[in-house]
C-alpha positions as a Python dict, from the first residue, in 0.01 Angstrom:
ca = {
    (1, 'M'): (0, 0, 0),
    (2, 'E'): (-48, 84, -367),
    (3, 'I'): (175, -69, -632),
    (4, 'A'): (337, 187, -864),
    (5, 'V'): (301, 77, -1225),
    (6, 'G'): (442, 217, -1549),
    (7, 'V'): (358, 145, -1912),
    (8, 'V'): (595, 173, -2209),
    (9, 'E'): (394, 86, -2520),
    (10, 'D'): (393, 260, -2858),
    (11, 'H'): (54, 133, -2976),
    (12, 'P'): (-199, 399, -2861),
    (13, 'L'): (-499, 165, -2824),
    (14, 'Y'): (-315, -103, -2632),
    (15, 'R'): (-146, 162, -2415),
    (16, 'A'): (-486, 312, -2334),
    (17, 'A'): (-627, -32, -2251),
    (18, 'L'): (-342, -101, -2008),
    (19, 'A'): (-381, 242, -1850),
    (20, 'R'): (-751, 178, -1794),
    (21, 'L'): (-681, -168, -1652),
    (22, 'F'): (-433, -36, -1397),
    (23, 'T'): (-634, 275, -1310),
    (24, 'E'): (-939, 65, -1227),
    (25, 'A'): (-746, -170, -996),
    (26, 'A'): (-777, -46, -639),
    (27, 'D'): (-430, -162, -533),
    (28, 'L'): (-242, -18, -832),
    (29, 'R'): (-136, 337, -915),
    (30, 'L'): (-39, 432, -1270),
    (31, 'E'): (281, 630, -1219),
    (32, 'A'): (361, 709, -1583),
    (33, 'M'): (302, 585, -1934),
    (34, 'A'): (481, 660, -2259),
    (35, 'G'): (538, 546, -2614),
    (36, 'S'): (915, 507, -2575),
    (37, 'V'): (1175, 441, -2307),
    (38, 'T'): (1311, 794, -2340),
    (39, 'Q'): (967, 947, -2284),
    (40, 'F'): (903, 719, -1988),
    (41, 'I'): (1229, 812, -1818),
    (42, 'A'): (1143, 1181, -1859),
    (43, 'R'): (798, 1130, -1706),
    (44, 'C'): (872, 884, -1427),
    (45, 'R'): (1099, 1010, -1152),
    (46, 'R'): (1013, 730, -908),
    (47, 'P'): (1231, 416, -903),
    (48, 'G'): (1087, 79, -814),
    (49, 'C'): (786, 70, -1048),
    (50, 'V'): (665, -245, -1213),
    (51, 'V'): (698, -141, -1576),
    (52, 'V'): (494, -316, -1844),
    (53, 'L'): (715, -297, -2151),
    (54, 'D'): (666, -372, -2518),
    (55, 'L'): (981, -481, -2701),
    (56, 'G'): (912, -329, -3044),
    (57, 'L'): (959, 37, -2959),
    (58, 'P'): (1101, 340, -3139),
    (59, 'G'): (1449, 427, -3019),
    (60, 'V'): (1571, 204, -2738),
    (61, 'S'): (1402, -132, -2782),
    (62, 'G'): (1427, -504, -2714),
    (63, 'A'): (1677, -624, -2456),
    (64, 'A'): (1838, -279, -2442),
    (65, 'A'): (1507, -132, -2323),
    (66, 'V'): (1483, -394, -2048),
    (67, 'L'): (1838, -317, -1937),
    (68, 'E'): (1782, 58, -1934),
    (69, 'L'): (1471, 35, -1717),
    (70, 'A'): (1628, -221, -1484),
    (71, 'R'): (1930, 5, -1443),
    (72, 'L'): (1695, 277, -1313),
    (73, 'G'): (1556, 44, -1047),
    (74, 'H'): (1236, -72, -1216),
    (75, 'R'): (1108, -429, -1236),
    (76, 'V'): (1021, -506, -1596),
    (77, 'L'): (730, -718, -1713),
    (78, 'V'): (753, -766, -2089),
    (79, 'V'): (414, -781, -2262),
    (80, 'S'): (488, -818, -2630),
    (81, 'A'): (348, -948, -2956),
    (82, 'R'): (699, -1083, -3020),
    (83, 'A'): (734, -1422, -2855),
    (84, 'D'): (999, -1610, -3047),
    (85, 'A'): (1267, -1793, -2853),
    (86, 'A'): (1541, -1536, -2909),
    (87, 'D'): (1326, -1246, -2783),
    (88, 'V'): (1226, -1433, -2468),
    (89, 'H'): (1582, -1543, -2403),
    (90, 'R'): (1728, -1193, -2448),
    (91, 'A'): (1463, -1028, -2231),
    (92, 'R'): (1534, -1271, -1949),
    (93, 'A'): (1911, -1225, -1987),
    (94, 'A'): (1865, -847, -1971),
    (95, 'G'): (1689, -873, -1635),
    (96, 'A'): (1315, -889, -1708),
    (97, 'W'): (1105, -1028, -1422),
    (98, 'G'): (844, -1184, -1649),
    (99, 'Y'): (727, -1222, -2007),
    (100, 'L'): (370, -1235, -2138),
    (101, 'C'): (228, -1228, -2487),
    (102, 'K'): (-21, -958, -2581),
    (103, 'S'): (-284, -1230, -2606),
    (104, 'A'): (-267, -1255, -2224),
    (105, 'R'): (-596, -1185, -2045),
    (106, 'A'): (-636, -879, -1823),
    (107, 'E'): (-638, -1089, -1507),
    (108, 'E'): (-311, -1257, -1611),
    (109, 'I'): (-142, -921, -1653),
    (110, 'L'): (-275, -796, -1318),
    (111, 'R'): (-164, -1114, -1142),
    (112, 'A'): (183, -1087, -1296),
    (113, 'V'): (220, -723, -1189),
    (114, 'R'): (119, -808, -830),
    (115, 'Q'): (354, -1106, -811),
    (116, 'I'): (648, -904, -942),
    (117, 'A'): (572, -620, -698),
    (118, 'A'): (580, -880, -419),
    (119, 'G'): (929, -985, -527),
    (120, 'T'): (846, -1296, -728),
    (121, 'R'): (1017, -1356, -1061),
    (122, 'L'): (778, -1526, -1300),
    (123, 'R'): (838, -1840, -1498),
    (124, 'F'): (926, -1752, -1855),
    (125, 'P'): (759, -1921, -2152),
    (126, 'V'): (907, -2264, -2209),
    (127, 'V'): (1029, -2145, -2549),
    (128, 'A'): (1307, -1967, -2363),
    (129, 'E'): (1457, -2303, -2272),
    (130, 'Q'): (1490, -2391, -2639),
    (131, 'V'): (1771, -2143, -2700),
    (132, 'P'): (2076, -2260, -2504),
    (133, 'V'): (2337, -1986, -2518),
    (134, 'R'): (2603, -2227, -2645),
    (135, 'L'): (2389, -2294, -2952),
    (136, 'E'): (2345, -1923, -3013),
    (137, 'L'): (2715, -1843, -2987),
    (138, 'S'): (3005, -2030, -3140),
    (139, 'E'): (3279, -2162, -2913),
    (140, 'R'): (3517, -1889, -3028),
    (141, 'E'): (3253, -1620, -2973),
    (142, 'I'): (3199, -1754, -2621),
    (143, 'E'): (3573, -1750, -2555),
    (144, 'V'): (3608, -1391, -2673),
    (145, 'L'): (3303, -1282, -2471),
    (146, 'A'): (3431, -1456, -2156),
    (147, 'R'): (3767, -1279, -2185),
    (148, 'L'): (3595, -944, -2238),
    (149, 'A'): (3382, -1007, -1928),
    (150, 'A'): (3700, -1087, -1734),
    (151, 'G'): (3824, -736, -1811),
    (152, 'E'): (4066, -808, -2094),
    (153, 'R'): (4115, -545, -2363),
    (154, 'D'): (4073, -626, -2730),
    (155, 'Q'): (4451, -624, -2768),
    (156, 'D'): (4492, -867, -2476),
    (157, 'I'): (4234, -1105, -2622),
    (158, 'A'): (4405, -1093, -2961),
    (159, 'V'): (4741, -1185, -2809),
    (160, 'A'): (4594, -1465, -2594),
    (161, 'L'): (4407, -1621, -2885),
    (162, 'R'): (4677, -1547, -3143),
    (163, 'I'): (4442, -1357, -3371),
    (164, 'Q'): (4430, -1000, -3496),
    (165, 'V'): (4255, -722, -3306),
    (166, 'R'): (4013, -665, -3593),
    (167, 'T'): (3919, -1035, -3573),
    (168, 'V'): (3842, -995, -3202),
    (169, 'R'): (3618, -699, -3283),
    (170, 'S'): (3449, -898, -3557),
    (171, 'Y'): (3364, -1173, -3307),
    (172, 'L'): (3231, -914, -3062),
    (173, 'D'): (3016, -761, -3335),
    (174, 'R'): (2865, -1104, -3400),
    (175, 'V'): (2797, -1150, -3030),
    (176, 'R'): (2626, -811, -3020),
    (177, 'D'): (2410, -900, -3320),
    (178, 'K'): (2308, -1233, -3166),
    (179, 'T'): (2236, -1106, -2814),
    (180, 'G'): (2097, -764, -2903),
    (181, 'L'): (2332, -609, -2645),
    (182, 'R'): (2569, -329, -2745),
    (183, 'R'): (2769, -197, -2451),
    (184, 'R'): (3050, -383, -2276),
    (185, 'P'): (2885, -372, -1929),
    (186, 'E'): (2576, -534, -2082),
    (187, 'L'): (2786, -805, -2245),
    (188, 'T'): (2972, -863, -1918),
    (189, 'R'): (2646, -909, -1731),
    (190, 'Y'): (2524, -1147, -2001),
    (191, 'A'): (2840, -1359, -1972),
    (192, 'I'): (2815, -1377, -1594),
    (193, 'E'): (2443, -1464, -1590),
    (194, 'H'): (2494, -1743, -1845),
    (195, 'G'): (2794, -1901, -1677),
    (196, 'L'): (3036, -1817, -1957),
    (197, 'M'): (3318, -1700, -1730),
    (198, 'T'): (3454, -2055, -1717),
    (199, 'A'): (3447, -2091, -2096),
}
């Protein structure tokens, strides 16, 4: 059975190279490719693809791009020139199945796609372990995020912590800046996946 693969990459030459790589593999089928998440969604109507995703895209990018594709039922393999600890950490938190640098060899990318299609989550670069969430977020930011994830409104959090509502929103803005996540469902998922509900 062929593996359905998608490509979201805004660099034309690298996108073409990936397309050629997947087209030439007998067990893979290139379902759709695009230069942005929005274009890809318009072109790919089939859920369940292994999507090779760059992080530095126009429009929806970074962790938000991973979340959007995962929400549509795709398994995301990040292949990016960006490989600092924060990027790796955020991609994993957003639900990526694997993370490779663009220096990865063709056979590494093919192997990763096949493993993900088979249901295997890949080991992330060790750099991801160097960014513990409690070092990224202050204790108060963690407390506010945990309460948000528990379903409390901004007003409820303000009362519980004896701070003003605008202060709560300021903390949440800092959390958004640090995690790269904007919407409350995304922040809730982040809190759950990182064990912050007991904070």
